[in-house]
VMD Tcl script that draws the C-alpha trace (Angstrom):
set ca {
  {0.00 0.00 0.00}
  {0.27 1.47 -2.60}
  {0.95 1.53 -3.17}
  {5.34 4.07 -0.73}
  {8.74 10.36 0.00}
  {12.20 9.98 1.30}
  {12.93 12.60 3.85}
  {15.42 11.32 6.35}
  {17.51 8.42 7.46}
  {15.46 5.22 7.51}
  {13.88 4.41 10.83}
  {14.65 1.28 12.74}
  {11.91 -1.29 12.92}
  {10.59 -2.48 16.24}
  {9.19 -5.55 14.58}
  {9.50 -8.90 16.31}
  {10.99 -10.21 13.10}
  {14.74 -10.45 12.96}
  {17.08 -10.38 10.00}
  {17.58 -13.77 8.43}
  {20.94 -15.44 8.01}
  {22.78 -14.90 4.73}
  {21.73 -18.35 3.50}
  {18.19 -17.01 3.17}
  {19.07 -14.04 0.97}
  {17.48 -15.75 -2.00}
  {14.19 -15.79 -0.12}
  {13.97 -12.03 0.25}
  {15.07 -11.52 -3.34}
  {12.27 -13.73 -4.56}
  {9.78 -11.85 -2.39}
  {11.23 -8.55 -3.58}
  {10.60 -9.64 -7.17}
  {7.07 -10.78 -6.37}
  {6.38 -7.43 -4.67}
  {7.58 -5.52 -7.74}
  {5.40 -7.67 -10.01}
  {2.31 -7.26 -7.83}
  {2.60 -3.49 -7.58}
  {3.61 -3.16 -11.23}
  {0.54 -5.10 -12.37}
  {-1.72 -3.12 -10.02}
  {-2.13 -0.38 -12.63}
  {-3.35 -2.95 -15.12}
  {-5.78 -4.32 -12.53}
  {-7.11 -0.83 -11.85}
  {-7.72 -0.35 -15.57}
  {-9.56 -3.66 -15.87}
  {-11.55 -3.00 -12.69}
  {-12.85 0.34 -13.97}
  {-14.28 -1.45 -17.02}
  {-16.94 -3.00 -14.79}
  {-17.15 -0.74 -11.74}
  {-17.12 2.95 -10.88}
  {-13.73 4.26 -9.66}
  {-14.93 4.63 -6.07}
  {-16.22 1.06 -6.17}
  {-12.84 -0.18 -7.39}
  {-11.13 1.65 -4.55}
  {-13.59 0.42 -1.93}
  {-13.25 -3.15 -3.17}
  {-9.47 -3.15 -3.10}
  {-9.42 -1.64 0.39}
  {-12.01 -4.12 1.64}
  {-10.12 -7.18 0.42}
  {-6.80 -5.66 1.52}
  {-8.16 -5.10 5.01}
  {-9.34 -8.71 5.15}
  {-5.83 -10.01 4.38}
  {-4.18 -7.72 6.93}
  {-6.79 -8.58 9.56}
  {-5.98 -12.27 9.14}
  {-2.27 -11.47 9.49}
  {-2.93 -9.53 12.71}
  {-4.87 -12.44 14.15}
  {-2.23 -15.00 13.16}
  {0.56 -12.91 14.66}
  {-1.60 -12.08 17.69}
  {-0.78 -8.44 17.21}
  {-2.78 -5.74 18.97}
  {-4.36 -2.65 17.46}
  {-2.86 0.76 18.33}
  {-4.12 2.50 21.43}
  {-4.99 6.12 22.07}
  {-7.38 8.57 20.43}
  {-4.49 10.70 19.22}
  {-2.90 7.78 17.34}
  {-6.22 6.85 15.75}
  {-6.79 10.45 14.73}
  {-3.44 10.59 12.95}
  {-4.08 7.19 11.37}
  {-7.37 8.51 10.00}
  {-5.56 11.35 8.25}
  {-2.85 8.97 7.02}
  {-5.50 6.60 5.68}
  {-6.98 9.42 3.64}
  {-3.66 10.71 2.28}
  {-2.03 7.34 1.62}
  {-4.99 5.13 0.67}
  {-8.44 6.59 0.14}
  {-7.42 9.67 -1.85}
  {-4.58 8.37 -4.07}
  {-6.29 5.03 -4.77}
  {-9.42 6.88 -5.89}
  {-7.45 9.39 -7.95}
  {-5.60 6.64 -9.81}
  {-8.89 4.85 -10.49}
  {-10.45 8.02 -11.93}
  {-7.27 8.82 -13.86}
  {-7.28 5.46 -15.60}
  {-10.70 6.12 -17.03}
  {-8.95 8.36 -19.57}
  {-5.21 7.61 -19.51}
  {-3.30 4.36 -20.17}
  {-2.17 2.25 -17.23}
  {1.41 2.76 -18.47}
  {1.19 6.52 -17.94}
  {-0.40 6.04 -14.51}
  {2.49 3.79 -13.48}
  {5.04 6.35 -14.59}
  {3.22 9.16 -12.76}
  {3.41 7.01 -9.61}
  {7.21 7.12 -9.88}
  {7.22 10.89 -9.33}
  {6.41 10.49 -5.63}
  {10.07 10.71 -4.51}
  {10.39 13.98 -6.45}
  {7.36 15.49 -4.73}
  {8.62 14.09 -1.44}
  {11.98 15.79 -1.67}
  {10.39 19.08 -2.72}
  {8.00 18.98 0.22}
  {10.59 17.76 2.72}
  {12.68 20.88 2.17}
  {9.80 22.84 3.66}
  {8.22 20.35 6.06}
  {11.30 18.65 7.54}
  {13.94 20.97 8.92}
  {16.59 18.25 9.18}
  {16.48 17.65 5.44}
  {18.92 19.95 3.71}
  {19.27 20.14 -0.07}
  {22.53 19.05 -1.64}
  {23.69 19.68 -5.17}
  {23.18 16.06 -6.12}
  {19.66 15.92 -4.71}
  {18.74 19.25 -6.26}
  {20.06 17.98 -9.58}
  {17.98 14.82 -9.15}
  {14.87 16.93 -8.58}
  {15.51 18.92 -11.73}
  {16.32 15.83 -13.80}
  {13.21 14.07 -12.54}
  {10.88 16.83 -13.58}
  {12.59 17.06 -16.97}
  {11.70 13.37 -17.28}
  {8.08 14.16 -16.42}
  {7.95 16.81 -19.15}
  {9.48 14.30 -21.56}
  {6.84 11.70 -20.76}
  {4.10 14.29 -21.24}
  {5.54 15.56 -24.55}
  {5.91 19.17 -23.43}
  {7.71 20.23 -26.65}
  {4.59 19.24 -28.59}
  {2.36 21.38 -26.43}
  {1.14 18.23 -24.64}
  {-0.63 17.23 -27.84}
  {-2.89 14.19 -27.44}
  {-2.49 14.21 -23.67}
  {-5.52 13.88 -21.44}
  {-4.78 16.70 -19.04}
  {-7.43 15.79 -16.49}
  {-6.45 12.14 -16.17}
  {-2.74 12.90 -16.05}
  {-3.28 15.62 -13.44}
  {-5.25 13.20 -11.27}
  {-2.44 10.62 -11.46}
  {0.20 13.22 -10.56}
  {-2.01 14.48 -7.72}
  {-2.23 10.91 -6.41}
  {1.56 10.71 -6.33}
  {1.69 14.09 -4.59}
  {-0.77 12.78 -2.00}
  {1.58 9.86 -1.26}
  {4.42 12.31 -0.63}
  {2.31 14.46 1.69}
  {1.05 11.36 3.48}
  {4.47 9.90 4.24}
  {5.73 13.23 5.57}
  {2.63 13.44 7.75}
  {3.20 9.88 9.00}
  {6.80 10.63 9.87}
  {5.89 13.73 11.84}
  {2.92 12.27 13.72}
  {3.16 8.48 14.04}
  {6.76 8.02 15.08}
  {7.18 6.39 18.47}
  {3.64 5.17 19.00}
  {4.73 1.84 20.48}
  {2.54 -0.13 18.07}
  {4.03 -2.49 15.52}
  {4.36 -1.61 11.86}
  {1.84 -4.29 10.91}
  {-0.66 -3.05 13.46}
  {-0.41 0.55 12.26}
  {-0.57 -0.40 8.60}
  {-3.52 -2.74 9.06}
  {-5.40 -0.12 11.07}
  {-4.66 2.52 8.47}
  {-6.05 0.42 5.61}
  {-9.08 -0.47 7.71}
  {-9.82 3.21 8.35}
  {-9.48 3.95 4.64}
  {-12.02 1.20 3.97}
  {-14.47 2.88 6.34}
  {-13.91 6.21 4.60}
  {-14.73 4.70 1.22}
  {-17.70 2.83 2.71}
  {-19.21 6.25 3.49}
  {-18.25 7.97 0.23}
  {-18.97 5.23 -2.32}
  {-22.78 4.96 -1.83}
  {-23.08 8.75 -2.06}
  {-21.49 9.01 -5.49}
  {-22.17 5.67 -7.15}
  {-25.00 3.25 -7.68}
  {-24.93 -0.51 -7.78}
  {-23.93 -1.88 -11.19}
  {-26.76 -3.50 -13.13}
  {-24.61 -6.56 -13.70}
  {-21.29 -7.77 -12.34}
  {-18.75 -8.95 -14.88}
  {-16.38 -11.67 -13.79}
  {-13.09 -10.26 -15.11}
  {-13.41 -6.79 -13.51}
  {-14.53 -8.44 -10.26}
  {-11.51 -10.73 -10.23}
  {-9.30 -7.72 -10.99}
  {-10.65 -5.82 -7.96}
  {-10.25 -8.88 -5.71}
  {-6.66 -9.37 -6.87}
  {-5.97 -5.65 -6.53}
  {-7.11 -5.74 -2.91}
  {-5.98 -9.14 -1.68}
  {-2.63 -9.08 -3.50}
  {-1.83 -5.46 -4.36}
  {-3.02 -3.94 -1.07}
  {-2.99 -6.71 1.54}
  {-0.45 -9.37 0.65}
  {1.96 -6.85 -0.91}
  {2.05 -4.91 2.35}
  {2.96 -8.09 4.21}
  {5.72 -8.77 1.67}
  {7.11 -5.28 2.06}
  {6.84 -5.56 5.84}
  {8.96 -8.74 5.79}
  {11.51 -7.48 3.25}
  {12.05 -4.30 5.29}
  {12.50 -6.38 8.44}
  {15.09 -8.63 6.75}
  {17.20 -6.29 4.65}
  {16.25 -2.81 5.81}
  {14.15 -0.01 4.34}
  {16.82 1.32 1.97}
  {17.06 -1.93 0.01}
  {13.32 -2.56 0.21}
  {12.59 0.90 -1.18}
  {14.40 0.01 -4.40}
  {11.22 -1.78 -5.50}
  {9.89 1.70 -6.35}
  {12.11 1.83 -9.41}
  {10.84 -1.45 -10.86}
  {7.15 -0.58 -10.62}
  {6.86 1.75 -13.67}
  {8.92 -0.64 -15.79}
  {6.60 -3.54 -14.98}
  {3.49 -1.36 -15.30}
  {4.60 -0.27 -18.77}
  {5.41 -3.81 -19.89}
  {2.08 -5.10 -18.56}
  {0.08 -2.34 -20.23}
  {1.72 -2.91 -23.59}
  {1.70 -6.72 -23.50}
  {-1.73 -7.36 -21.96}
  {-3.81 -4.29 -22.78}
  {-2.11 -3.47 -26.11}
  {-1.47 0.09 -25.00}
  {0.62 2.11 -27.43}
  {3.92 3.76 -26.57}
  {5.78 6.58 -28.25}
  {9.52 6.95 -27.78}
  {9.20 9.73 -25.20}
  {7.27 7.57 -22.71}
  {9.97 4.99 -21.89}
  {12.78 7.52 -22.30}
  {11.07 10.00 -20.00}
  {10.33 7.25 -17.50}
  {14.01 6.35 -17.30}
  {14.88 10.01 -16.74}
  {12.25 10.23 -13.98}
  {13.68 7.17 -12.25}
  {17.23 8.50 -12.54}
  {16.19 11.79 -10.98}
  {14.22 10.02 -8.24}
  {17.26 7.86 -7.43}
  {19.46 10.95 -7.09}
  {17.01 12.54 -4.66}
  {17.56 9.55 -2.36}
  {21.31 10.06 -1.97}
  {22.64 10.96 1.44}
  {25.88 12.67 2.37}
  {28.17 10.96 4.85}
  {28.80 14.08 6.92}
  {25.22 14.49 8.07}
  {24.55 13.99 11.72}
  {22.69 10.68 12.07}
  {19.03 10.90 12.98}
  {18.05 8.91 16.07}
  {15.77 6.08 14.96}
  {12.14 6.23 16.07}
  {10.55 3.23 17.64}
  {8.13 2.40 14.87}
  {6.21 3.76 11.91}
  {3.79 2.13 9.53}
  {6.19 0.25 7.27}
  {8.99 2.61 6.23}
  {8.80 6.38 6.04}
  {12.04 7.04 4.19}
  {10.50 6.02 0.93}
  {8.36 3.00 1.23}
  {7.55 1.93 -2.25}
  {4.55 3.94 -3.27}
  {1.57 1.75 -3.64}
  {-0.34 2.30 -6.82}
}
mol new
graphics top color blue
foreach p $ca { graphics top sphere $p radius 0.5 }
foreach p [lrange $ca 0 end-1] q [lrange $ca 1 end] { graphics top cylinder $p $q radius 0.2 }
display resetview
């Protein structure tokens, strides 16, 4: 979920899981690959889901099935829900910024733009995150390399959008919604870092609660703006189930375990595989068309995003918080 902006040194996990011995490195690499595939294909699943359901219904469905998977995980691990009205208040805001809003925006965006473009827009989250962190997080100071990465990344965005052609043939509304979804992820992770550090609850507990709250938010909104479909088609239904159970629930568990085993910095690298897989899936399965500027611009975006993640060795280390939902440096942004 969401599909994870990098803003500081990665926090330490207070998870009961411990790092595995080196002989199990293959295990986390396999799970890392599965995580990239699941989140990469999520944009395709959103596209297929909107062929049979309204965007809000797609979002509600994915959150509902995602919550079910995480609830089972909480029961199996005998984990407890967070305590305190203040924590739940912050989780409610986080649920809106990191789940309800961006999931809905991507669903509406894919009514008019290809899933490939949506996946590439998702990769701009680290760029928005760095831009916002310069204002919101006082300990984050710009460096020449990171500033260059920010500039390069947005040049990549303009390349993807075909700015030199006057954005000819581009659906402005759909693209804007996808970019706004990525911006929401960046705002959400900064909010999480500032408000949910040191709660004493486990990462899984916070993440599961967050997704559950987002489900409740969509349960209120969806009936107000949509009506029940006259018929339910099997393929869109299966797409929504897979989007929720795999792309929102199981993928969060995978990320949770990968972060616990190899750390958030390595786990966050999955972000850079998502647009590549989303593009390949859109072209191969949905027969979406690409012009040269889309893959070239995407590579430039990823290069810029990678540069914004660099850290200088002379910075004073940031004391690790006790726990946050997953990883707030740059958890891979869930589509």
